[in-house]
C-alpha positions, 0 to 999 in steps of 0.5 A: 500500500502506498504511504500517504507521505509519498502522495503528490502535492497538488498545485493549481493556478488559472494559468502558467503563472503558478509555475513561479510558486511551483519553482519555490516549492520544489526548491523548498521540498526537494523530496516531494512529488507535485502535480501542477494544473494550469486552468488556461482554458478558463483564464484569466480568473482575475476578470471573472466573477467569484461564482465562476472562479469558485466553481472552477476551484472546486472542480479542480480540487475534486479532480486532483483528489480523485485522479491524483490522490493529492495529500495537500493543495497549494492554490497558487492563485491570488484570485482563486484564494480570495474567491473560494479558499474558505469554501474549499477548507470547509468542504475538505477540512482534512486536506492541508491547504495553502492559499495566496494573498498579496504579500503586503505584510512582508512589504511593511518589513522592508519599506523605508519610505513608507509607500508601497505599490501593490499590483494585482488582478482586479478580482484579487484587489477588489475582493473582500479578503484583500480589503480586510487585509489592507484595512488591518494595516492602515496607518502602518504604511501608504499602499498604492493599489493598482488593478492591472487588467489584461496583464496576466493574460498578456504574460500567459500569451507570451510564454511560447514566443521568443524572448525579445532582446528588449522588453519595449514594444511588447503587449506585456511592456505596454500594459506594465508601462500604463499601470506603473505610470498610473501609480506615481513615482517609484524610488527611494526618496521621500514620498516615492514607492520603494517597494512593489508587491507583485500580487499575481503569480504571473507578474514575476515573469514580467520582472524585466519589464517592471524593473526597467520601469521602476528602477534598480532600487525598488524592492519586489515582493512576491509570494513563492518562497513564503508559500513554500515555507508555509507548505513545509510547516503544514506538512510537518505538522500533519506528519506528511513530509516525504523522506527520500526513501519514501519516493516511489518510482512515479514521476516527481512532477506532472504538469497539466493544462486545460488550454494549449499544450505548447504554451505550458511546454514553453513555460515549463522549459523556460522556467523549470527546465522541464522537458515537453513530455512532462506536460499533458492536457486535461479537460475538467468540467465544473458541472460533473466529476467526469474528466479526461486526460491525454498525453501529448508531446511536442510536434 
């Protein structure tokens, strides 16, 4: 009988942005197995309603439990966390569960000017969960909050294209430039934002664009490493950490997408150094538990 400790950890996002969290998880937990699911066919979550995002979150959680026997779940999506994680906790109380929220608390520890920029999807930044988080920190710093409509989707669409020599002129650059300019001055002088919270897992993959726009002195805060450490703490508390000798012969990483396979393959190669044959397609409906999976390889 397979030990529960050797079962995989499920990780999902609305697209390939959650690979930034998966990268941190694999570094923190090198003996664990992972199943990653990108719900790219239904992205972007950040521009959809809570009911829609909640239905997708429940369907994917159910799929990962039933088809892959996951021992823990990381919701590597700020929007899905805000919209549905409380319901997932209620439905699966025994499942170790880690969600994401924009890392504005860690930003407080590093800002020197007291002005912090926060970028994220509209779904995340207008959620009750984020509003409560922000309200609890009022008076400790000034937060400049900027929804970035379309940015996650633009990053998603760019992953299977060659990396341009210069970021200027791309769709991702144009959106980054628009939103960063709307926020005001970045820098280390009084009244400037010296810290930028990347409140969407996709945004770290636009780091070059954002860095060019805000300058070298601004500190970026993202959630991959804190989430990885919290996942370790939960697994330790539940006695579910995998030891090296508990690893079965099964692959230590499986990647699935509900959208286009070339996109996931390109992202996996670029950001995880994972070969194309580790990527698969899957269809998951929100209405039933029926799912289908197919394995495809590069053409």
